[in-house]
C-alpha positions in Angstrom: 1.6 -24.3 1.7 2.8 -22.3 -1.3 4.9 -19.2 -0.7 3.2 -15.9 -1.0 3.8 -14.3 -4.4 4.3 -10.6 -4.2 2.0 -9.0 -6.8 3.1 -5.4 -7.2 2.7 -4.8 -10.9 1.1 -1.4 -11.4 -0.8 -2.5 -14.4 -2.2 -5.6 -12.6 -3.1 -3.7 -9.4 -4.8 -1.0 -11.4 -6.8 -3.6 -13.3 -7.8 -5.3 -10.1 -8.9 -1.9 -8.7 -11.1 -1.3 -11.7 -12.5 -4.8 -11.5 -13.5 -4.2 -7.9 -15.4 -1.1 -8.8 -17.6 -3.2 -11.2 -20.5 -1.7 -13.0 -22.2 0.0 -10.0 -20.5 3.3 -9.8 -23.7 5.4 -9.8 -23.9 7.7 -6.8 -27.0 7.5 -4.6 -28.4 4.1 -5.6 -31.2 2.9 -3.4 -30.9 -0.9 -4.0 -27.3 -1.7 -3.1 -24.9 -1.2 -0.2 -21.8 0.6 -1.5 -18.5 -0.1 0.3 -15.4 2.0 -0.3 -12.1 0.3 0.2 -8.7 2.1 0.7 -5.2 0.6 0.9 -1.9 0.3 -0.9 -2.1 -1.8 -4.1 1.2 -0.4 -5.4 4.4 0.5 -3.7 6.3 -1.1 -0.9 3.3 -2.1 1.2 1.3 -3.4 -1.8 1.3 -7.0 -0.5 -0.9 -5.8 2.4 -3.3 -3.8 0.3 -3.7 -6.4 -2.5 -4.5 -9.1 -0.1 -7.1 -7.0 1.7 -8.6 -6.0 -1.6 -8.8 -9.6 -2.7 -10.3 -10.7 0.7 -12.9 -8.0 0.5 -14.0 -8.9 -3.0 -14.2 -12.6 -2.2 -16.5 -11.9 0.8 -18.7 -9.5 -1.4 -19.0 -12.2 -4.1 -20.0 -14.9 -1.5 -22.5 -12.7 0.2 -24.1 -11.6 -3.1 -24.2 -15.2 -4.3 -26.1 -16.1 -1.1 -28.7 -13.3 -1.7 -27.0 -10.3 -0.2 -27.8 -8.6 3.1 -31.4 -8.1 4.0 -32.2 -8.7 0.4 -29.7 -6.0 -0.9 -26.5 -6.7 -2.8 -23.1 -5.2 -2.0 -20.7 -3.3 -4.3 -17.2 -2.3 -3.6 -14.8 0.3 -5.0 -11.2 -0.2 -3.8 -8.7 2.7 -4.3 -4.9 2.7 -4.0 -3.4 5.0 -1.4 0.3 3.8 -1.8 0.6 3.8 2.0 0.5 7.6 1.9 -1.7 9.7 4.1 -2.4 12.5 1.6 -3.2 10.0 -1.1 -5.4 8.1 1.3 -7.5 11.2 1.8 -7.7 11.6 -2.0 -8.8 8.0 -2.3 -11.5 8.6 0.3 -12.9 11.5 -1.7 -12.9 9.3 -4.8 -15.0 6.6 -3.1 -17.2 9.2 -1.4 -18.0 10.7 -4.8 -18.7 7.2 -6.1 -21.4 6.9 -3.4 -19.7 4.9 -0.7 -21.8 4.5 2.4 -19.2 2.8 4.6 -15.4 2.2 4.4 -13.2 -0.8 4.7 -9.9 0.8 5.4 -7.4 2.0 5.6 -5.0 -0.9 5.5 -2.0 0.8 7.2 -2.1 3.0 10.3 -0.9 6.4 9.2 -3.3 6.7 6.2 -6.0 5.3 8.4 -5.6 8.1 11.0 -5.7 10.7 8.2 -8.9 9.2 6.7 -10.5 8.8 10.1 -10.6 12.6 10.3 -12.6 12.7 7.1 -15.0 9.9 8.0 -15.6 11.5 11.4 -16.7 14.7 9.7 -19.2 12.7 7.5 -20.1 10.3 10.3 -19.4 7.5 7.8 -18.9 4.0 9.2 -15.2 3.0 9.1 -13.9 -0.5 9.7 -10.2 -0.9 9.3 -9.0 -4.4 8.6 -5.4 -3.8 9.8 -4.8 -0.2 10.9 -3.7 -1.0 14.4 -2.7 2.4 15.8 -4.9 3.6 18.7 -5.7 6.8 16.9 -7.2 4.8 14.0 -10.3 4.4 16.2 -10.2 7.8 18.0 -13.7 8.6 16.9 -16.9 6.7 17.6 -17.5 5.8 13.9 -14.3 3.8 13.6 -13.7 0.1 14.5 -10.9 -2.4 14.0 -10.7 -6.0 12.8 -7.1 -6.3 14.0 -5.6 -5.9 17.4 -4.6 -2.4 18.4 -0.9 -1.7 18.8 -1.1 -1.8 22.6 -2.8 -5.2 22.4 -0.2 -6.5 19.9 2.7 -5.4 22.1 1.3 -6.6 25.4 0.2 -9.9 23.8 3.7 -10.4 22.3 5.3 -9.9 25.7 2.8 -12.3 27.3 3.3 -15.0 24.6 7.1 -14.8 24.8 7.0 -14.9 28.6 4.4 -17.6 29.1 6.1 -19.9 26.5 9.5 -19.2 28.0 11.0 -18.4 24.5 14.0 -16.4 25.9 15.5 -14.8 28.9 17.2 -11.8 27.3 15.3 -9.7 24.7 16.4 -7.0 22.4 14.0 -4.8 20.5 14.7 -3.0 17.2 11.9 -0.6 16.3 11.1 2.4 14.0 10.7 5.4 16.3 9.4 7.5 13.4 6.5 5.1 12.7 3.3 5.2 14.8 2.7 1.5 14.3 6.2 0.4 15.4 6.6 2.8 18.3 3.2 2.1 19.6 3.8 -1.7 19.8 7.3 -1.1 21.3 5.9 1.0 24.1 3.2 -1.5 25.0 5.7 -4.4 24.8 7.9 -2.7 27.3 5.0 -2.3 29.7 3.9 -5.8 29.1 7.4 -7.1 29.8 7.3 -5.7 33.4 5.1 -8.6 34.5 7.2 -11.3 32.6 10.3 -13.1 33.7 12.5 -12.1 30.7 14.7 -8.9 30.6 14.9 -6.3 27.9 18.7 -5.9 27.5 18.7 -3.6 24.5 16.2 -1.3 22.8 17.5 0.2 19.6 15.6 2.6 17.3 15.9 3.7 13.7 13.9 6.1 11.6 12.4 6.3 8.2 15.5 8.3 7.1 17.9 5.6 8.2 16.5 2.2 7.6 19.0 0.4 5.4 22.0 -0.2 7.7 21.1 -2.0 11.0 24.6 -3.1 11.9 24.8 -0.8 15.0 21.5 -2.0 16.4 22.3 -5.6 15.8 25.8 -5.3 17.3 24.3 -3.8 20.5 21.8 -6.6 20.7 24.5 -9.2 20.2 26.8 -7.6 22.7 24.0 -7.5 25.3 23.6 -11.3 24.9 20.0 -11.1 23.6 18.8 -14.6 22.6 15.6 -13.2 21.1 15.1 -10.0 19.1 11.6 -8.5 18.9 10.9 -6.7 15.7 7.7 -4.6 15.8 8.3 -3.4 12.2 7.3 -4.1 8.6 8.6 -6.9 6.6 10.9 -4.9 4.3 13.2 -3.7 7.1 12.9 -7.1 8.8 14.3 -8.8 5.7 17.3 -6.5 5.8 17.8 -7.1 9.5 17.8 -10.9 9.1 20.2 -10.6 6.2 22.6 -8.4 8.0 22.4 -10.4 11.2 23.3 -13.5 9.2 26.4 -11.8 7.7 27.7 -10.9 11.2 27.1 -14.4 12.5 24.3 -13.4 14.9 21.5 -16.0 15.0 19.0 -15.2 17.8 15.3 -16.2 17.8 13.1 -13.6 16.0 9.6 -12.6 17.1 7.4 -10.0 15.4 3.8 -8.9 14.8 1.5 -8.6 11.8 3.9 -6.2 10.0 6.3 -9.1 9.4 3.7 -10.9 7.3 5.0 -10.6 3.7 8.7 -11.3 4.4 8.5 -14.5 2.3 7.7 -12.4 -0.8 10.5 -9.9 -0.6 12.5 -9.7 -3.8 16.0 -11.2 -3.6 15.6 -12.2 0.0 17.0 -15.6 1.1 13.9 -17.0 2.7 15.9 -19.7 4.5 17.0 -16.9 6.8 13.3 -16.6 8.0 13.1 -20.2 9.2 11.9 -20.2 12.7 10.7 -16.6 12.7 7.6 -16.3 14.9 4.9 -13.6 14.6 1.7 -12.8 16.3 -1.1 -13.1 13.9 -4.9 -13.8 13.8 -4.7 -16.2 10.9 -2.7 -19.0 9.4 -3.6 -20.5 6.0 -2.7 -24.0 7.2 -5.0 -23.9 10.2 -7.2 -27.0 10.4 -10.4 -25.3 11.5 -13.2 -25.5 8.9 -13.6 -21.8 8.5 -9.9 -21.2 7.7 -9.8 -24.1 5.3 -12.9 -23.0 3.5 -11.6 -19.4 3.1 -8.1 -20.5 2.1 -9.4 -22.9 -0.6 -11.8 -20.2 -1.9 -9.0 -17.6 -2.0 -6.7 -20.0 -3.8 -9.3 -20.8 -6.4 -10.2 -17.1 -7.0 -6.6 -15.7 -7.1 -4.3 -18.6 -7.5 -2.4 -17.6 -4.4 -2.3 -18.3 -0.7 -4.0 -15.7 1.6 -2.1 -14.0 4.3 -3.6 -12.5 7.5 -4.4 -9.2 5.6 -6.6 -11.1 3.2 -8.3 -12.7 6.1 -8.8 -9.3 7.8 -10.4 -7.9 4.7 -12.6 -10.9 4.2 -13.8 -10.7 7.8 -14.4 -7.0 7.6 -17.1 -7.4 5.0 -18.8 -10.1 7.0 -18.7 -8.0 10.1 -20.3 -5.1 8.2 -22.9 -7.4 6.9 -23.7 -8.6 10.4 -23.9 -5.0 11.6 -26.3 -4.2 8.7 -28.5 -7.1 9.7 -28.5 -6.1 13.4 -29.3 -2.5 12.7 -31.8 -3.0 9.9 -29.9 -0.5 7.8 -31.1 0.2 4.2 -29.2 1.5 1.2 -31.6 4.5 1.0 -30.3 5.9 4.3 -28.0 8.9 4.2 -24.3 8.3 5.0 -24.7 9.8 8.5 -27.9 7.8 9.2 -26.2 4.6 8.2 -23.2 5.6 10.3 -25.3 5.9 13.4 -27.1 2.6 12.7 -23.9 0.6 12.1 -21.8 2.0 14.9 -24.6 1.3 17.3 -24.8 -2.3 16.1 -21.1 -2.9 16.4 -21.2 -3.2 20.2 -24.1 -5.7 20.0 -22.9 -8.2 17.5 -20.7 -11.3 17.8 -19.0 -12.6 14.7 -17.3 -15.9 14.0 -14.6 -15.1 11.4 -11.4 -16.6 10.1 -9.4 -14.2 12.2 -11.3 -15.0 15.4 -14.3 -16.8 16.9 -16.9 -14.9 18.9 -15.4 -11.5 18.0 -17.0 -8.6 19.8 -16.3 -4.8 19.9 -16.0 -2.2 22.5 -17.4 1.3 22.0 -13.7 2.4 21.7 -13.6 0.5 18.4 -11.3 -2.3 19.7 -11.9 -5.9 18.9 -12.0 -8.7 21.5 -10.6 -12.0 20.3 -7.9 -14.5 21.2 -4.4 -14.0 19.8 -2.4 -16.7 18.1 1.1 -17.0 16.7 2.6 -18.7 13.7 6.2 -19.8 12.9 7.8 -19.9 9.5 8.7 -23.5 8.6 9.9 -24.8 5.3 9.2 -21.5 3.6 5.6 -21.2 4.9 3.6 -19.9 7.8 2.5 -22.7 10.2 0.2 -22.3 13.2 2.0 -22.7 16.6 
């Protein structure tokens, strides 16, 4: 499998955003379902947003080519939020003015929480592909494609324990980030029923995330043979580099935030060999749905999809199924469509590339089986 290429050019991302908006920007159309998309297509988290944006567009193109949903086509307008809460609200207002009737987004948790306040006021259907914080779905109009942070943390503890990956675990997490701290807290609770011991739990903050020597030394001195990193890939790359320089070589385990580490500029990807992460998708999976999606994505974008692309792709098909189940029509008001779609979400079951037989609770959480991948030979491989 080819390595992921990090596409963060402002000009390229902007061109892709404009392309997604297409020719259907008229507000109030009655013959098309309008989907607003929000995520980072520039900045440090761009690898997440660009992959979601591409996955969304691929699904829209496929559905439209097959005749649409209930005889109606789909259009999407995807806006950049730069992983910033204030900008995500501005992006929401932009797609709302364009005529969006439902939202795929946001891609990251903090912006997602901010936008959920706005969609709640409008009763607009909101399906986040990868916003995993519990508060992302605090209102009844919001649902997740990804696992929530508690599910990721608990599932990670279960996977490590049941597969006997280590006996002594250290955790390095970002206490200033809702995603990281949420996973950490649920991991600790999940570890209580496992045989391993958490021997060190070291925090950092957004104001101090370049030097991890103290955290790593404490993990090493405690004898941790596995370090759990519920953090994003940028900081993970620094941690792996600094651990290598001090001769510390534990096993590494992470969650979906690690996805993207192979595309970090100037990072020695050989240091990521053997890194494990919980994820709902691996491009080298042998099942027919994953192979079909991966091949289509590579053809469309000359790149290999990551789990965020798969989340975005599934999000559109999930919305399409909810539209079918509810009988929603483009002529409905935003609030009418919101009522119809959120009612349908607890009734549907979707076989996607991120999970078979996916169902949803009224709380917005998804039910599906977790899986893990390991980095081997510079690529993600299913475990």
